[in-house]
C-alpha positions in Angstrom: 84.2 214.5 192.0 85.5 212.7 195.2 83.0 210.0 196.5 84.0 208.8 199.8 82.4 206.0 202.0 82.7 205.1 205.3 82.6 201.7 205.9 84.0 198.6 204.1 80.9 196.1 204.4 78.4 194.8 202.0 76.8 198.2 201.9 79.7 200.4 201.5 81.3 198.0 198.8 78.3 197.9 196.7 78.1 201.4 196.6 81.5 201.6 195.7 81.1 199.1 192.9 77.8 200.8 191.8 79.6 204.2 191.4 82.6 202.9 189.5 80.2 201.2 187.2 78.3 204.1 186.4 80.8 206.8 186.6 84.8 207.8 186.6 84.4 209.7 189.8 87.5 209.3 192.4 86.3 206.9 195.0 87.8 206.2 198.4 86.4 203.6 201.0 87.5 204.2 204.6 87.5 201.5 207.2 89.4 201.0 210.7 88.2 197.4 210.7 90.2 195.7 208.2 92.1 196.4 205.0 89.7 194.9 202.6 86.4 193.8 202.3 85.4 190.3 203.8 82.3 188.4 204.5 81.0 189.3 208.1 78.7 186.1 208.2 81.8 183.8 207.6 83.6 185.1 211.0 82.4 181.9 212.7 84.1 179.6 210.4 87.4 181.2 210.5 87.3 180.3 214.5 85.9 176.9 213.9 88.8 176.2 211.4 86.9 175.8 208.2 88.0 178.7 206.6 91.0 181.3 206.9 90.7 184.9 207.0 92.0 185.4 203.1 89.2 182.9 202.2 86.3 185.1 203.4 87.5 188.0 201.1 85.3 187.9 198.0 87.7 189.8 195.7 91.6 189.4 195.4 93.8 192.3 196.8 94.6 193.4 193.3 90.8 194.1 192.5 90.5 197.4 194.1 93.6 199.1 192.5 92.6 197.6 189.0 89.0 199.3 189.7 90.5 202.5 190.8 89.2 202.2 194.4 91.3 203.8 196.9 91.2 202.0 200.4 92.2 204.0 203.6 92.8 201.9 206.9 91.6 204.4 209.7 88.7 205.3 211.9 86.5 208.4 211.0 86.5 210.6 214.0 84.8 213.6 213.2 82.6 214.9 210.1 82.9 218.6 209.3 80.0 219.1 206.8 80.7 222.7 206.1 83.8 222.1 204.8 83.5 218.7 203.4 86.1 217.0 205.4 86.8 214.1 207.5 89.2 213.9 210.5 90.9 210.4 210.8 92.2 208.4 213.8 95.7 208.9 212.3 95.1 212.8 212.5 95.1 213.0 208.7 92.0 214.6 206.8 90.3 214.0 203.8 87.9 216.0 201.7 84.9 214.6 199.8 82.5 216.1 197.5 79.7 213.3 198.3 79.7 211.0 201.1 78.1 207.8 202.2 78.0 206.6 205.7 77.9 203.0 206.1 79.2 202.3 209.5 77.3 199.4 210.5 76.4 198.4 213.8 77.9 197.8 217.3 76.6 195.2 220.1 74.3 196.5 222.6 75.4 197.1 226.2 72.9 197.9 228.6 75.0 198.9 231.5 75.5 195.9 233.4 78.1 195.9 236.1 81.1 194.6 235.0 80.7 194.8 231.0 84.0 196.0 230.3 85.9 193.5 232.2 88.5 191.4 230.3 86.5 188.5 228.9 83.6 190.2 228.0 82.7 190.9 224.5 80.4 190.9 221.5 80.7 189.3 218.2 80.3 191.6 215.2 83.8 193.0 214.0 87.0 191.3 213.0 88.3 192.7 216.1 85.7 190.9 218.0 87.2 187.5 216.4 90.5 188.4 217.4 89.4 189.3 220.8 87.7 186.0 221.1 90.8 183.9 220.1 92.8 186.0 223.0 90.0 185.1 225.4 90.1 181.7 224.9 93.7 181.2 224.0 94.4 178.9 227.3 91.0 177.1 227.1 87.9 178.2 229.2 85.5 176.0 231.3 82.3 177.8 230.7 81.2 180.9 228.7 77.9 182.6 229.5 76.2 184.1 226.2 73.7 187.0 227.1 70.7 187.2 224.5 68.9 184.8 222.3 69.1 186.2 218.8 71.5 184.9 215.8 74.8 186.0 217.0 74.4 184.2 220.3 73.5 180.8 218.7 76.5 181.6 216.3 78.9 182.4 219.3 77.5 179.2 221.0 78.3 176.9 218.3 81.9 178.5 217.8 82.6 177.8 221.5 81.1 174.4 221.0 83.3 173.3 218.5 86.1 173.7 221.0 84.3 171.7 223.6 83.6 174.3 225.8 80.3 174.4 228.2 78.0 177.1 226.9 75.2 178.6 229.1 72.9 180.9 227.3 70.7 183.4 229.2 67.4 184.5 227.4 65.5 187.2 228.9 62.4 186.0 227.0 60.4 183.0 228.0 60.5 181.8 224.5 63.9 181.7 221.9 63.9 184.8 219.7 60.2 185.2 220.2 60.3 188.8 218.8 60.8 187.3 215.4 59.8 183.3 215.5 55.9 182.2 216.2 56.0 179.8 219.5 56.1 176.7 217.7 59.3 177.4 215.5 60.8 178.6 219.0 59.9 175.6 220.9 61.4 173.3 218.3 64.7 175.1 218.0 65.0 175.3 222.0 64.7 171.5 222.0 67.2 171.2 219.0 69.7 173.5 221.2 69.4 171.3 224.4 69.7 168.1 222.7 73.2 169.6 221.7 74.1 169.9 225.0 73.6 173.7 225.3 72.3 175.2 228.9 69.8 177.1 227.5 68.0 179.2 230.2 64.8 180.9 228.9 63.3 183.6 230.9 66.7 184.2 232.6 68.2 187.7 233.0 71.8 189.0 233.5 72.0 191.2 236.6 75.9 191.6 237.1 79.3 190.3 235.7 81.6 189.5 238.4 85.5 190.6 238.6 88.1 188.1 239.9 90.0 190.9 241.5 92.4 191.4 238.5 89.9 192.9 235.8 89.0 189.6 234.4 85.5 187.8 234.7 84.9 185.0 236.9 81.2 184.5 236.4 77.9 186.2 236.4 75.0 186.8 238.8 71.4 186.3 237.2 68.2 188.6 238.1 67.0 185.6 240.4 70.5 185.7 242.3 72.0 182.7 240.9 75.8 182.8 240.2 77.2 181.0 237.3 80.9 180.6 237.2 82.6 181.4 233.7 85.9 182.9 232.1 83.9 184.5 229.0 80.6 186.6 228.9 79.5 187.0 225.1 77.1 190.0 224.9 74.8 189.3 222.0 71.7 191.0 223.2 71.3 192.5 219.5 72.9 195.5 217.9 72.2 199.2 217.3 73.3 201.5 214.7 77.3 202.6 214.9 76.4 206.3 215.4 77.9 207.4 218.6 80.8 209.1 216.9 78.5 211.4 214.8 77.8 213.4 217.9 78.3 217.2 217.0 78.0 216.5 213.2 74.9 218.1 212.7 73.3 214.9 211.1 70.2 214.0 212.5 69.9 210.7 214.1 67.6 208.8 216.5 68.0 205.2 216.6 69.9 205.5 213.5 71.0 207.9 210.8 67.7 209.5 209.6 67.4 208.9 205.9 64.6 209.3 203.2 63.9 206.7 200.6 66.8 207.9 198.5 69.1 207.4 201.4 69.6 211.4 201.9 70.4 212.7 205.5 69.4 216.1 206.4 72.8 217.4 205.4 73.3 218.2 201.6 75.8 215.6 200.0 75.6 213.2 202.9 73.8 209.9 202.5 73.6 206.8 204.9 72.7 203.2 204.3 72.9 199.7 205.7 72.6 198.8 209.1 73.5 202.5 210.5 70.4 203.9 208.6 66.9 204.4 209.8 64.0 205.4 207.3 61.8 208.6 208.4 58.8 206.3 207.2 59.2 202.5 206.9 57.7 200.7 204.0 54.8 198.7 204.5 55.8 195.2 206.5 59.2 196.6 207.1 61.0 198.2 210.0 62.6 201.8 209.8 66.1 200.1 210.6 66.5 196.9 208.5 70.0 195.0 209.7 70.4 192.0 207.0 72.7 191.5 204.4 70.5 191.8 201.5 68.9 194.9 202.7 72.5 196.5 203.1 73.4 195.3 199.7 70.2 197.0 198.3 70.5 200.1 200.2 74.1 200.5 199.0 73.2 200.3 195.4 70.2 202.9 195.9 72.6 205.1 197.8 75.2 205.0 195.1 72.6 205.9 192.1 71.1 208.7 194.3 74.6 210.1 194.9 75.4 210.0 191.1 72.0 211.9 190.7 70.1 209.2 189.4 66.6 209.4 191.5 65.5 205.9 192.6 63.7 205.2 195.9 64.4 202.3 198.2 62.6 199.2 196.8 63.5 195.9 198.6 60.7 193.9 197.5 59.0 191.2 199.6 60.9 190.3 202.8 62.9 187.2 203.1 66.0 186.0 205.4 67.7 183.1 205.9 69.9 181.7 208.9 71.2 178.5 210.3 70.7 177.2 214.0 73.4 174.6 214.4 72.6 172.1 211.6 68.9 173.5 211.0 68.6 176.0 208.0 66.0 178.4 208.2 64.2 180.5 205.8 61.4 182.7 205.6 59.5 184.4 202.7 56.9 187.2 203.0 55.5 188.0 206.6 55.4 185.5 209.5 54.9 187.6 212.5 55.3 186.0 215.9 51.6 186.3 216.6 48.8 186.4 214.1 47.5 189.7 212.9 43.8 190.3 212.6 42.3 188.3 209.6 45.3 186.0 209.3 45.1 182.1 209.7 48.0 179.8 209.8 49.1 176.0 209.3 51.9 174.6 211.1 53.7 171.3 210.3 56.4 169.4 211.7 58.0 166.1 210.9 58.1 163.2 213.3 61.9 163.8 214.1 61.5 167.4 215.5 64.1 168.9 212.9 61.9 170.1 209.9 58.8 172.2 209.9 56.9 174.6 207.7 54.5 177.5 209.1 52.4 179.0 206.4 50.0 182.4 207.0 47.6 183.4 204.8 44.4 185.9 204.9 41.2 184.2 206.1 38.9 186.3 203.7 40.2 185.3 200.4 43.3 182.7 201.3 45.8 185.2 199.9 49.2 183.6 200.8 51.2 186.1 203.1 54.2 184.3 204.2 56.2 180.9 205.1 58.9 179.9 207.5 60.5 176.8 206.8 63.2 174.9 209.0 65.5 172.0 207.9 64.0 172.7 204.4 65.5 174.3 201.5 63.3 176.3 199.4 63.5 178.4 196.1 63.6 182.1 196.7 62.4 182.8 193.1 59.3 180.7 193.2 58.1 182.3 196.5 59.0 185.7 195.2 56.7 185.0 192.2 53.9 183.8 194.4 54.1 186.7 196.6 54.2 189.1 193.4 51.4 187.2 191.7 49.4 187.3 195.0 48.5 183.6 194.7 46.2 181.6 197.4 47.7 179.4 200.0 45.9 176.7 198.0 48.0 177.3 195.0 51.1 177.2 197.1 50.2 173.9 198.8 49.5 172.3 195.2 52.8 173.8 193.7 55.2 173.6 196.7 57.2 170.8 195.4 58.3 173.4 192.9 59.8 175.6 195.6 61.7 172.6 197.2 65.2 172.8 196.8 66.8 170.0 198.8 69.8 168.0 197.7 69.4 164.7 196.1 68.9 161.8 198.6 67.1 164.0 201.1 63.6 162.7 202.4 60.9 164.2 200.7 58.9 166.1 202.9 55.7 167.0 200.6 53.6 163.5 201.3 53.7 163.9 205.0 53.1 167.7 204.8 50.2 167.6 202.2 48.7 164.7 204.3 48.6 166.6 207.5 47.1 169.7 205.8 44.3 167.7 204.1 43.6 165.9 207.6 43.4 169.2 209.2 41.3 171.1 206.3 39.4 168.5 204.6 37.2 171.1 202.9 40.4 172.4 201.1 42.0 169.2 200.7 45.1 169.7 197.9 46.2 167.3 195.4 49.8 167.7 194.3 50.4 169.0 190.6 51.9 167.0 188.1 55.3 166.6 187.6 55.4 168.4 184.3 53.6 171.4 185.7 56.2 171.6 188.7 59.1 171.7 186.2 57.4 174.2 183.9 57.0 176.3 187.3 60.5 176.3 188.0 62.1 176.8 184.6 59.8 179.9 183.8 61.2 181.6 186.8 
């Protein structure tokens, strides 16, 4: 049996390793992006000089041959499902018995005039990193970044590290307000501006201007303002990379439609990761889940189902983490931008405006639903247990020190946090758990 995987990101490589651990089947991984798997989230650190490309590869180059995983550097241009074959960009073909599509995402483009000029780019692939080096090789005075998500702030931080001025155009009135509640959005917006970023909320791109030689010279916003710049970063989200599947017979909507076993409508073809869209989303999940850990879980799920070991996608409770410049962000459970019916919340922010906690719970029985933390590290296993055990918000407050995972000598947030809660909710005042009980909870996870 020949198992072919399109894409060498976290999803494709997890699938390849899972298949290898559980079988002796032939495995080929195809990617036109790079020869080897690398950490996509580390792209920014290459540009900033903190890492080299080779440092971002989790496995040594000899790993693949040793584990009998063949690597093919090429783009897949066509899938012939009738003959179970792929046509590649080098005009070769490869046949498969079972196929996994893990082709990831592509940056969104919305038909802006000038969006294909030199100096206009996204930040997703290794090729985007190479393009960024080319576009800033001679230095720039200003970059304009369109979009207010995580990729946008990463690109802003990269350019800021080389002392380039950055303007961020965010269409919404609040930063990342499709994910963050207003309080967290306001705190992060202030933080960006304190670091010298020109953050324009409620500002939308209208046109990218040509210098007459095919290069960008500036942008015009929807309000008519012209902003001179030499680089435009398009970071208004990403979409599943499925355009190349036209005519394949594989059913798609926003992404490749799959069931909870990662199966497409075509026999022996599976899809997973950023490019996949579930026919029916699980409760409190989205049909397309484009984060690292869900890609990893889907890769393993696809592999086991390709091997005939039926299992359904079960990602557990939602969590995610990111970094906004020097402020770390974590979320566990569900903290929506707007409270849902029957939910209550409590928001605390430290006096310095660099740390915050946002708790959400159910009003009727005080069931803990989720938490956002900024500037405070928390233990995933502890929050996962509390969600699984359906603990109350009062229990979480009492034992929150057990979840804290900040390094030594960091300022302890807990006294101020609990004091604020007790002042706001005297009827539900909380006394912190004793240290021995905290240690028992930590080590029992």
